[in-house]
C-alpha positions in Angstrom: 23.4 8.6 -5.1 23.8 5.0 -6.1 22.0 2.8 -3.9 24.2 0.6 -1.6 24.1 -3.0 -0.4 24.9 -3.9 3.0 25.9 -8.1 4.1 25.4 -9.6 6.9 24.8 -13.0 7.2 24.4 -16.0 9.9 25.2 -19.8 10.6 22.8 -21.5 13.2 23.9 -24.9 14.3 21.2 -26.8 16.0 17.6 -26.5 17.1 16.2 -22.7 19.0 16.2 -23.4 22.4 19.8 -25.7 22.5 21.4 -24.1 19.8 23.4 -21.1 19.0 24.6 -19.1 16.2 27.0 -16.5 15.0 26.0 -13.3 12.7 28.6 -11.7 10.3 29.0 -8.0 9.7 30.5 -9.5 6.5 30.1 -5.7 4.7 32.4 -3.4 8.0 34.4 -6.5 8.1 33.8 -5.6 12.1 33.7 -9.1 13.2 30.9 -12.0 14.5 29.0 -11.8 17.2 27.1 -15.1 19.1 23.9 -15.6 19.0 21.6 -17.4 21.3 17.6 -17.8 21.3 18.5 -18.2 25.8 19.9 -14.4 25.4 17.1 -13.4 23.2 13.4 -14.6 25.3 15.8 -15.3 28.6 17.6 -11.8 28.7 21.2 -13.9 29.9 24.1 -10.9 28.1 26.0 -13.8 27.2 25.3 -13.1 23.4 23.7 -10.4 21.0 20.0 -11.2 20.1 18.5 -9.5 16.7 17.4 -7.0 19.1 20.1 -5.6 20.6 21.6 -5.0 16.4 18.0 -3.6 15.9 18.8 -0.8 18.9 22.3 -0.5 17.1 21.1 0.3 13.8 18.5 2.2 15.4 20.1 4.8 16.9 23.1 5.2 14.8 20.4 5.8 11.8 18.3 8.3 14.3 21.8 9.7 15.3 22.8 10.6 11.1 19.2 11.5 10.9 18.9 14.3 13.8 22.4 15.3 12.8 21.4 16.4 9.7 17.9 17.7 11.1 19.9 19.8 13.1 22.3 20.9 10.8 19.3 21.9 8.4 18.0 24.0 11.4 21.7 26.6 11.4 22.3 24.9 14.5 24.5 21.6 14.1 25.0 19.4 16.8 28.2 18.9 18.8 27.8 15.7 20.2 24.8 14.0 19.9 24.6 9.9 22.4 21.7 8.0 21.2 20.3 5.3 22.9 17.5 2.2 21.4 16.2 0.0 23.7 14.2 -2.6 21.7 11.2 -5.0 23.5 10.5 -8.6 23.3 8.4 -10.8 24.1 9.0 -14.4 22.7 5.4 -14.4 22.6 4.3 -11.5 20.6 8.4 -10.7 19.1 9.3 -7.1 18.8 6.4 -4.7 20.7 8.4 -1.9 20.6 11.9 0.4 20.5 12.7 3.3 23.0 15.4 5.9 21.2 16.9 8.5 23.7 19.0 11.2 23.3 21.3 13.8 24.7 22.4 16.4 22.7 25.3 19.1 22.9 23.8 21.6 20.6 24.8 25.6 20.9 22.3 28.1 20.9 19.2 25.7 20.6 15.9 25.9 23.4 15.1 22.2 24.8 11.4 22.5 22.5 12.9 22.9 20.0 15.3 19.9 20.2 12.7 17.6 20.4 10.6 19.1 17.9 13.8 18.2 15.1 14.4 15.0 17.3 10.3 13.7 16.9 11.0 15.0 12.7 14.0 12.9 12.7 12.6 9.8 14.3 9.4 10.2 11.8 12.7 10.9 8.8 14.8 7.6 9.9 14.7 5.4 7.3 15.0 2.7 10.1 11.9 3.8 11.8 10.2 4.3 8.4 11.2 0.7 7.9 9.6 -0.4 12.3 6.7 1.8 11.2 4.5 -1.4 12.7 6.4 -0.9 16.1 5.9 1.4 18.5 8.5 4.1 18.6 8.7 6.4 22.0 11.6 8.9 22.3 12.9 10.9 24.9 15.2 13.7 23.8 16.7 16.9 26.0 19.8 19.3 25.6 23.2 18.8 28.1 
């Protein structure tokens, strides 16, 4: 398979504390999202943040990696619901990620699901890109 390039861009106006911007998801054309320091530093929820976008990327990537690992195990999932909580501190930056997944996987025990999920966490390209950050995982079956 050939390498793919995904594109996004941001336009920022003003200073960091008072300014704001827009991040555009160019490859998919899915839209533009407001970003601000206030939302990032204070968690106001009025705009998206790089950490929220990173969490979306990580949860999607991990779900794909886990689906592949489960299928390779002979136990394809019916459904995986994955979340990612990304911690940010203005003083320290991104300090950690907590992935949590609940799966519906017939004919698989909970301990085996957790083992495969841990392997998928390590194999996920976004996890590998974030190797300098602590990544915790909670995995359970429905």
